[in-house]
Biotite code that builds the C-alpha atoms (Angstrom):
import biotite.structure as struc

atoms = struc.array([
    struc.Atom([-109.200, 55.424, -11.340], chain_id="A", res_id=1, res_name="MET", atom_name="CA", element="C"),
    struc.Atom([-108.130, 56.874, -7.991], chain_id="A", res_id=2, res_name="PRO", atom_name="CA", element="C"),
    struc.Atom([-107.260, 60.528, -8.490], chain_id="A", res_id=3, res_name="LYS", atom_name="CA", element="C"),
    struc.Atom([-104.593, 61.665, -6.034], chain_id="A", res_id=4, res_name="LEU", atom_name="CA", element="C"),
    struc.Atom([-103.952, 65.318, -6.840], chain_id="A", res_id=5, res_name="TYR", atom_name="CA", element="C"),
    struc.Atom([-105.205, 68.237, -8.849], chain_id="A", res_id=6, res_name="GLU", atom_name="CA", element="C"),
    struc.Atom([-102.483, 70.803, -9.341], chain_id="A", res_id=7, res_name="TYR", atom_name="CA", element="C"),
    struc.Atom([-102.716, 73.836, -11.639], chain_id="A", res_id=8, res_name="LEU", atom_name="CA", element="C"),
    struc.Atom([-104.892, 72.005, -14.181], chain_id="A", res_id=9, res_name="GLY", atom_name="CA", element="C"),
    struc.Atom([-102.867, 68.788, -13.922], chain_id="A", res_id=10, res_name="LEU", atom_name="CA", element="C"),
    struc.Atom([-104.482, 65.560, -12.687], chain_id="A", res_id=11, res_name="GLU", atom_name="CA", element="C"),
    struc.Atom([-102.332, 62.895, -11.021], chain_id="A", res_id=12, res_name="VAL", atom_name="CA", element="C"),
    struc.Atom([-103.787, 59.434, -10.568], chain_id="A", res_id=13, res_name="TYR", atom_name="CA", element="C"),
    struc.Atom([-103.405, 55.641, -10.489], chain_id="A", res_id=14, res_name="PHE", atom_name="CA", element="C"),
    struc.Atom([-105.381, 53.268, -12.671], chain_id="A", res_id=15, res_name="TYR", atom_name="CA", element="C"),
    struc.Atom([-107.338, 50.894, -10.413], chain_id="A", res_id=16, res_name="ALA", atom_name="CA", element="C"),
    struc.Atom([-105.725, 47.828, -12.012], chain_id="A", res_id=17, res_name="ASP", atom_name="CA", element="C"),
    struc.Atom([-102.114, 49.024, -11.800], chain_id="A", res_id=18, res_name="GLU", atom_name="CA", element="C"),
    struc.Atom([-99.020, 46.911, -11.346], chain_id="A", res_id=19, res_name="HIS", atom_name="CA", element="C"),
    struc.Atom([-95.532, 47.431, -9.990], chain_id="A", res_id=20, res_name="ARG", atom_name="CA", element="C"),
    struc.Atom([-93.281, 49.335, -10.296], chain_id="A", res_id=21, res_name="PRO", atom_name="CA", element="C"),
    struc.Atom([-94.979, 52.074, -8.298], chain_id="A", res_id=22, res_name="ILE", atom_name="CA", element="C"),
    struc.Atom([-96.055, 54.736, -10.755], chain_id="A", res_id=23, res_name="HIS", atom_name="CA", element="C"),
    struc.Atom([-98.570, 57.500, -11.318], chain_id="A", res_id=24, res_name="VAL", atom_name="CA", element="C"),
    struc.Atom([-99.953, 59.205, -14.379], chain_id="A", res_id=25, res_name="HIS", atom_name="CA", element="C"),
    struc.Atom([-100.063, 62.944, -14.908], chain_id="A", res_id=26, res_name="GLY", atom_name="CA", element="C"),
    struc.Atom([-102.636, 64.242, -17.348], chain_id="A", res_id=27, res_name="ARG", atom_name="CA", element="C"),
    struc.Atom([-103.583, 67.614, -18.725], chain_id="A", res_id=28, res_name="HIS", atom_name="CA", element="C"),
    struc.Atom([-106.304, 67.657, -21.371], chain_id="A", res_id=29, res_name="GLN", atom_name="CA", element="C"),
    struc.Atom([-105.330, 65.001, -23.956], chain_id="A", res_id=30, res_name="ASP", atom_name="CA", element="C"),
    struc.Atom([-101.676, 64.665, -22.897], chain_id="A", res_id=31, res_name="ARG", atom_name="CA", element="C"),
    struc.Atom([-100.248, 62.249, -20.362], chain_id="A", res_id=32, res_name="GLU", atom_name="CA", element="C"),
    struc.Atom([-96.894, 61.220, -18.866], chain_id="A", res_id=33, res_name="THR", atom_name="CA", element="C"),
    struc.Atom([-96.078, 58.398, -16.449], chain_id="A", res_id=34, res_name="LYS", atom_name="CA", element="C"),
    struc.Atom([-93.679, 58.655, -13.502], chain_id="A", res_id=35, res_name="ALA", atom_name="CA", element="C"),
    struc.Atom([-92.145, 55.556, -11.927], chain_id="A", res_id=36, res_name="GLU", atom_name="CA", element="C"),
    struc.Atom([-90.998, 55.938, -8.333], chain_id="A", res_id=37, res_name="ILE", atom_name="CA", element="C"),
    struc.Atom([-87.954, 53.811, -7.571], chain_id="A", res_id=38, res_name="VAL", atom_name="CA", element="C"),
    struc.Atom([-87.831, 52.712, -3.924], chain_id="A", res_id=39, res_name="VAL", atom_name="CA", element="C"),
    struc.Atom([-84.666, 51.230, -2.413], chain_id="A", res_id=40, res_name="GLU", atom_name="CA", element="C"),
    struc.Atom([-84.309, 50.354, 1.275], chain_id="A", res_id=41, res_name="ASN", atom_name="CA", element="C"),
    struc.Atom([-87.748, 51.850, 1.947], chain_id="A", res_id=42, res_name="ASN", atom_name="CA", element="C"),
    struc.Atom([-86.724, 55.265, 0.578], chain_id="A", res_id=43, res_name="GLU", atom_name="CA", element="C"),
    struc.Atom([-87.415, 57.005, -2.702], chain_id="A", res_id=44, res_name="VAL", atom_name="CA", element="C"),
    struc.Atom([-84.207, 56.646, -4.699], chain_id="A", res_id=45, res_name="ALA", atom_name="CA", element="C"),
    struc.Atom([-85.289, 58.026, -8.079], chain_id="A", res_id=46, res_name="ASP", atom_name="CA", element="C"),
    struc.Atom([-88.232, 59.183, -10.175], chain_id="A", res_id=47, res_name="ILE", atom_name="CA", element="C"),
    struc.Atom([-88.223, 58.167, -13.831], chain_id="A", res_id=48, res_name="VAL", atom_name="CA", element="C"),
    struc.Atom([-90.546, 59.949, -16.259], chain_id="A", res_id=49, res_name="PHE", atom_name="CA", element="C"),
    struc.Atom([-91.757, 57.969, -19.256], chain_id="A", res_id=50, res_name="LYS", atom_name="CA", element="C"),
    struc.Atom([-94.141, 58.457, -22.154], chain_id="A", res_id=51, res_name="PRO", atom_name="CA", element="C"),
    struc.Atom([-97.453, 56.620, -22.248], chain_id="A", res_id=52, res_name="VAL", atom_name="CA", element="C"),
    struc.Atom([-97.822, 54.546, -25.394], chain_id="A", res_id=53, res_name="ARG", atom_name="CA", element="C"),
    struc.Atom([-100.303, 56.014, -27.849], chain_id="A", res_id=54, res_name="GLY", atom_name="CA", element="C"),
    struc.Atom([-100.682, 59.325, -26.007], chain_id="A", res_id=55, res_name="VAL", atom_name="CA", element="C"),
    struc.Atom([-98.867, 62.623, -26.489], chain_id="A", res_id=56, res_name="LYS", atom_name="CA", element="C"),
    struc.Atom([-96.593, 63.505, -23.557], chain_id="A", res_id=57, res_name="ALA", atom_name="CA", element="C"),
    struc.Atom([-97.228, 66.464, -21.287], chain_id="A", res_id=58, res_name="LEU", atom_name="CA", element="C"),
    struc.Atom([-95.742, 69.660, -22.595], chain_id="A", res_id=59, res_name="LYS", atom_name="CA", element="C"),
    struc.Atom([-94.555, 72.747, -20.761], chain_id="A", res_id=60, res_name="GLN", atom_name="CA", element="C"),
    struc.Atom([-95.422, 74.083, -18.277], chain_id="A", res_id=61, res_name="PRO", atom_name="CA", element="C"),
    struc.Atom([-97.336, 70.952, -17.209], chain_id="A", res_id=62, res_name="HIS", atom_name="CA", element="C"),
    struc.Atom([-94.386, 68.562, -17.530], chain_id="A", res_id=63, res_name="SER", atom_name="CA", element="C"),
    struc.Atom([-92.384, 70.771, -15.139], chain_id="A", res_id=64, res_name="SER", atom_name="CA", element="C"),
    struc.Atom([-95.365, 71.004, -12.789], chain_id="A", res_id=65, res_name="ASP", atom_name="CA", element="C"),
    struc.Atom([-95.688, 67.198, -12.822], chain_id="A", res_id=66, res_name="PHE", atom_name="CA", element="C"),
    struc.Atom([-91.989, 66.798, -12.029], chain_id="A", res_id=67, res_name="LYS", atom_name="CA", element="C"),
    struc.Atom([-92.154, 69.332, -9.208], chain_id="A", res_id=68, res_name="LYS", atom_name="CA", element="C"),
    struc.Atom([-95.231, 67.680, -7.700], chain_id="A", res_id=69, res_name="LEU", atom_name="CA", element="C"),
    struc.Atom([-93.593, 64.234, -7.813], chain_id="A", res_id=70, res_name="LEU", atom_name="CA", element="C"),
    struc.Atom([-90.410, 65.512, -6.200], chain_id="A", res_id=71, res_name="GLU", atom_name="CA", element="C"),
    struc.Atom([-92.448, 67.107, -3.422], chain_id="A", res_id=72, res_name="HIS", atom_name="CA", element="C"),
    struc.Atom([-94.955, 64.285, -2.805], chain_id="A", res_id=73, res_name="TYR", atom_name="CA", element="C"),
    struc.Atom([-93.046, 61.097, -3.788], chain_id="A", res_id=74, res_name="ALA", atom_name="CA", element="C"),
    struc.Atom([-93.011, 59.620, -0.274], chain_id="A", res_id=75, res_name="ASP", atom_name="CA", element="C"),
    struc.Atom([-96.714, 60.341, 0.162], chain_id="A", res_id=76, res_name="GLU", atom_name="CA", element="C"),
    struc.Atom([-97.487, 58.767, -3.236], chain_id="A", res_id=77, res_name="ILE", atom_name="CA", element="C"),
    struc.Atom([-95.652, 55.587, -2.217], chain_id="A", res_id=78, res_name="VAL", atom_name="CA", element="C"),
    struc.Atom([-97.762, 55.466, 0.944], chain_id="A", res_id=79, res_name="GLN", atom_name="CA", element="C"),
    struc.Atom([-100.960, 56.034, -1.056], chain_id="A", res_id=80, res_name="LYS", atom_name="CA", element="C"),
    struc.Atom([-99.929, 53.235, -3.444], chain_id="A", res_id=81, res_name="TRP", atom_name="CA", element="C"),
    struc.Atom([-99.437, 50.828, -0.521], chain_id="A", res_id=82, res_name="ASP", atom_name="CA", element="C"),
    struc.Atom([-102.685, 51.926, 1.119], chain_id="A", res_id=83, res_name="ASP", atom_name="CA", element="C"),
    struc.Atom([-104.686, 51.449, -2.074], chain_id="A", res_id=84, res_name="PHE", atom_name="CA", element="C"),
    struc.Atom([-103.118, 48.395, -3.710], chain_id="A", res_id=85, res_name="PHE", atom_name="CA", element="C"),
    struc.Atom([-101.970, 46.440, -0.645], chain_id="A", res_id=86, res_name="ILE", atom_name="CA", element="C"),
    struc.Atom([-104.398, 47.467, 2.107], chain_id="A", res_id=87, res_name="HIS", atom_name="CA", element="C"),
    struc.Atom([-107.469, 48.214, -0.030], chain_id="A", res_id=88, res_name="GLY", atom_name="CA", element="C"),
    struc.Atom([-107.961, 51.697, 1.416], chain_id="A", res_id=89, res_name="LYS", atom_name="CA", element="C"),
    struc.Atom([-109.543, 54.420, -0.651], chain_id="A", res_id=90, res_name="GLN", atom_name="CA", element="C"),
    struc.Atom([-107.507, 57.520, -1.396], chain_id="A", res_id=91, res_name="THR", atom_name="CA", element="C"),
    struc.Atom([-108.724, 61.064, -1.019], chain_id="A", res_id=92, res_name="LYS", atom_name="CA", element="C"),
    struc.Atom([-108.207, 63.706, -3.709], chain_id="A", res_id=93, res_name="LEU", atom_name="CA", element="C"),
    struc.Atom([-105.935, 66.552, -2.663], chain_id="A", res_id=94, res_name="GLN", atom_name="CA", element="C"),
    struc.Atom([-106.364, 69.848, -4.495], chain_id="A", res_id=95, res_name="LYS", atom_name="CA", element="C"),
    struc.Atom([-103.196, 71.912, -4.480], chain_id="A", res_id=96, res_name="ILE", atom_name="CA", element="C"),
    struc.Atom([-103.879, 75.549, -5.274], chain_id="A", res_id=97, res_name="THR", atom_name="CA", element="C"),
    struc.Atom([-100.502, 77.105, -4.470], chain_id="A", res_id=98, res_name="GLN", atom_name="CA", element="C"),
    struc.Atom([-97.563, 76.716, -6.845], chain_id="A", res_id=99, res_name="ARG", atom_name="CA", element="C"),
    struc.Atom([-94.916, 74.414, -5.372], chain_id="A", res_id=100, res_name="LEU", atom_name="CA", element="C"),
    struc.Atom([-91.403, 75.821, -5.043], chain_id="A", res_id=101, res_name="LYS", atom_name="CA", element="C"),
])
């Protein structure tokens, strides 16, 4: 389970056996939400947040933090997805300690 980010108590990661569409999971304690990143013409076109079956969704303020992180790092996440799932490169955890604006 490659962990990409830690942000204000929120963990953002891929599962090692993931599939397309490009997506990440955001988790805080026992709650989790998935975010699909829609790419069109090699650019991020949209981010769609979805519940994870059988798990309670993130609640505030963590759902807003997850959204803000995805909006800020979407392009980087797409690159990390390609690096990990296509090129077999390991990803390095990034700890973000400042609140994103």
